Structure formats: C-alpha cells, structure tokens
C-alpha positions as CSV (number, residue, x, y, z in Angstrom):
1,M,-0.3,-0.1,0.4
2,L,1.8,3.5,-1.5
3,N,0.6,6.1,0.9
4,Y,0.4,9.7,-0.5
5,S,-1.1,13.2,0.1
6,I,-2.2,16.2,-2.4
7,A,-0.2,18.7,-2.4
8,M,-0.8,22.3,-4.8
9,R,2.4,23.1,-6.7
10,S,3.1,25.9,-9.3
11,N,4.5,25.5,-12.5
12,P,7.9,26.3,-12.3
13,I,8.4,27.4,-15.8
14,D,5.3,29.2,-16.1
15,K,4.9,31.0,-12.4
16,G,1.7,32.6,-13.6
17,A,-0.6,29.4,-14.6
18,P,-2.6,27.9,-11.5
19,K,-1.3,25.6,-9.0
20,K,-2.1,22.3,-9.7
21,A,-2.9,19.3,-7.7
22,Y,0.0,16.4,-7.5
23,A,0.2,12.9,-5.2
24,T,3.4,13.3,-2.9
25,S,4.3,9.8,-1.9
26,Q,4.4,9.6,2.4
27,Y,6.2,6.6,3.4
28,S,5.0,5.1,6.8
29,E,8.2,3.8,8.4
30,V,11.8,4.1,8.1
31,M,13.1,0.3,7.9
32,N,17.0,0.1,9.0
33,I,19.3,-2.6,7.9
34,N,18.8,-4.8,10.4
35,Q,14.8,-4.7,10.0
36,F,15.1,-5.3,6.3
37,A,17.2,-8.6,7.3
38,E,14.4,-9.8,9.4
39,H,12.1,-9.4,7.0
40,I,14.0,-11.2,4.6
41,A,14.8,-14.0,6.8
42,S,11.4,-14.4,7.5
43,H,10.6,-15.3,4.3
44,G,11.8,-18.9,4.7
45,S,16.1,-18.1,4.1
46,V,18.1,-20.8,6.0
47,Y,20.1,-17.8,7.0
48,K,19.3,-15.7,10.2
49,R,18.6,-12.1,10.5
50,S,22.4,-11.5,11.8
51,D,23.9,-13.4,9.2
52,V,21.5,-11.7,6.2
53,A,22.2,-8.0,7.8
54,A,26.2,-9.0,7.8
55,I,25.9,-9.8,3.9
56,L,23.8,-6.5,3.6
57,T,26.6,-4.6,5.3
58,M,29.3,-6.2,3.5
59,A,27.2,-5.5,0.1
60,V,27.0,-1.8,0.9
61,D,30.7,-1.9,1.6
62,C,32.1,-3.5,-1.1
63,L,29.7,-1.6,-3.5
64,R,31.1,1.4,-2.0
65,E,34.4,0.3,-3.1
66,Q,33.7,-0.6,-6.7
67,L,31.8,2.6,-7.3
68,L,34.8,4.4,-5.9
69,E,37.3,2.4,-8.7
70,G,34.9,3.6,-11.5
71,K,32.7,0.5,-12.2
72,K,29.0,-0.1,-12.7
73,V,27.7,-2.6,-10.8
74,E,25.0,-4.9,-11.5
75,L,22.6,-6.6,-8.9
76,G,20.6,-8.6,-11.2
77,D,16.9,-7.7,-10.8
78,L,17.9,-5.1,-8.8
79,G,19.6,-3.2,-11.1
80,F,22.4,-1.0,-12.2
81,F,24.7,0.9,-9.4
82,Y,27.1,3.7,-10.9
83,V,28.6,6.9,-10.0
84,R,28.0,10.7,-12.3
85,I,30.1,13.5,-11.2
86,S,28.6,17.0,-10.7
87,G,30.7,19.9,-10.9
88,E,31.9,22.9,-12.6
89,G,33.6,23.9,-16.0
90,A,37.1,24.9,-16.5
91,P,38.2,27.4,-19.0
92,S,40.1,24.6,-20.7
93,A,41.0,21.0,-20.7
94,A,44.4,21.5,-20.1
95,E,43.4,23.9,-16.9
96,Y,40.9,20.9,-15.7
97,N,41.6,19.7,-12.2
98,P,39.3,17.4,-10.6
99,A,40.1,18.8,-7.2
100,I,38.9,21.8,-7.8
101,Y,36.3,21.5,-10.4
102,V,34.6,18.5,-9.2
103,K,32.1,19.3,-6.8
104,K,29.9,16.2,-5.9
105,L,30.1,12.4,-6.9
106,N,26.4,11.2,-7.1
107,V,25.4,7.7,-6.8
108,K,22.8,6.3,-9.5
109,W,20.5,3.7,-9.8
110,Q,19.2,2.3,-13.0
111,C,16.4,0.0,-11.9
112,G,16.4,-3.5,-13.1
113,A,13.4,-5.5,-14.2
114,R,11.4,-6.0,-11.7
115,F,11.1,-2.5,-10.4
116,K,10.2,-1.0,-14.0
117,D,6.7,-1.5,-13.5
118,L,6.0,-1.3,-10.0
119,L,2.5,1.0,-11.1
120,G,1.1,-1.9,-12.6
121,E,0.6,-3.5,-9.1
122,A,0.7,-0.3,-6.4
123,V,-2.6,0.2,-4.2
124,F,-2.7,3.8,-3.1
125,N,-3.7,5.1,0.3
126,L,-4.9,9.2,0.0
127,V,-3.4,10.1,4.0
128,A,-3.0,13.5,5.4
129,P,-0.1,15.7,4.2
130,R,3.2,15.5,6.8
131,S,2.2,19.2,7.6
132,V,-1.3,18.5,8.8
133,S,0.2,15.5,10.5
134,Q,2.7,17.3,12.6
135,K,0.1,19.8,14.0
136,V,-2.1,16.7,14.8
137,L,0.1,15.7,16.8
138,K,1.6,18.7,18.2
139,A,-2.1,19.5,19.6
140,H,-2.3,15.8,20.9
141,K,1.1,16.6,22.9
142,A,-0.3,19.5,24.2
143,G,-3.9,18.0,25.4
144,E,-5.5,20.3,22.5
145,T,-9.0,19.1,21.2
146,T,-8.7,21.3,17.8
147,V,-6.2,21.5,15.3
148,D,-6.2,24.5,13.1
149,I,-5.1,22.5,9.6
150,S,-5.2,25.7,7.4
151,P,-1.8,26.3,5.7
152,E,0.5,28.9,7.1
153,V,1.2,31.7,4.5
154,T,4.7,33.5,4.3
155,E,4.9,36.8,3.2
156,E,6.0,36.3,-0.1
157,E,2.7,34.2,-1.0
158,T,1.0,36.8,0.3
159,D,2.7,39.4,-1.7
160,D,2.4,37.1,-5.2
161,Q,-1.2,36.5,-4.3
162,G,-2.7,39.8,-3.9
163,G,-3.8,38.7,-0.5
164,M,-4.3,35.2,1.3
165,G,-2.7,32.5,-0.3
166,V,-4.5,29.0,-0.3
C-alpha cells in the first residue's frame, strides 16, 4: 500500500499558471538494515537475521568500494549502480583539475526488470500531508482538542497572490 497526500504546486516554468494538484508519496516508516534483514529472513530463508544483516552490510561496503574504483555494478533484478560527476567547468581541458572543479559524486541507480513497472501492482492510500500530521501530533501532545490545519501563508505568498494564499 503506497500512502500519498495531495500537494498544490505551481509550474516552475510558468509562475503565472494556476497551481495543480499532485500526489506526494508518504512513507509510513523507515526500515533500518536490521529490520530489513529480519524481513528477508522471515521469508523462509535458511539464514538468520544476523547473517543476512552481515551480508547486506558487506554488500554496501563492497558496492562503495567498486564504485570508487570506477565500476558500474549490476545486482541482477535490483539493477545497476554507478557514479556521476557533478561540478563546474574549467576554462580549458589543460586547466581542468578534479580537485578544483568536481563538486560532488552522485550515486545513481538504474532499476532492474523487477522495478520497472511498480505502477501495475501499486495500491494507493490517501493520507494527510506531513504538515497536517505534525500539527495534529503537536496539538495532541499539548492536550488540545481542536487543530487549525489551514495552510500557513508566508509574506512572499501573500505578496505574490495579492492577499491570502491557499
């Protein structure tokens, strides 16, 4: 079940265009490597959670090592992992020095066959946006029985829209 909320967003290219409603994914929890290993082990594996966690941890270490060696790593149906360089341009090839012009290395994932069509199997569940959930939780902790969930409007939004924004 994929949780999602609806967010009104403007078109970054056409700022004057009316906002449109878009789905925003909302995860229900963060699963750490030990919880994931426990889940894997619960699927009839002959390995214990600790064995699976050790293998996953080693896989992460080895993947990092291979990426730093300039390799593209294929992990079957999981897909490919590789590094992309992000940085600035030098005035000429002769002046290019990665220590100066490379600003970031981005690890990219190219999904494998089992991840290409998740939409065909997805089931969606509409939930409150995170901002509303946070307001409700804060009110609950304070013992309040009512919550104002109207969106907060910044001065910039008020100026842009000539009044209160929605």
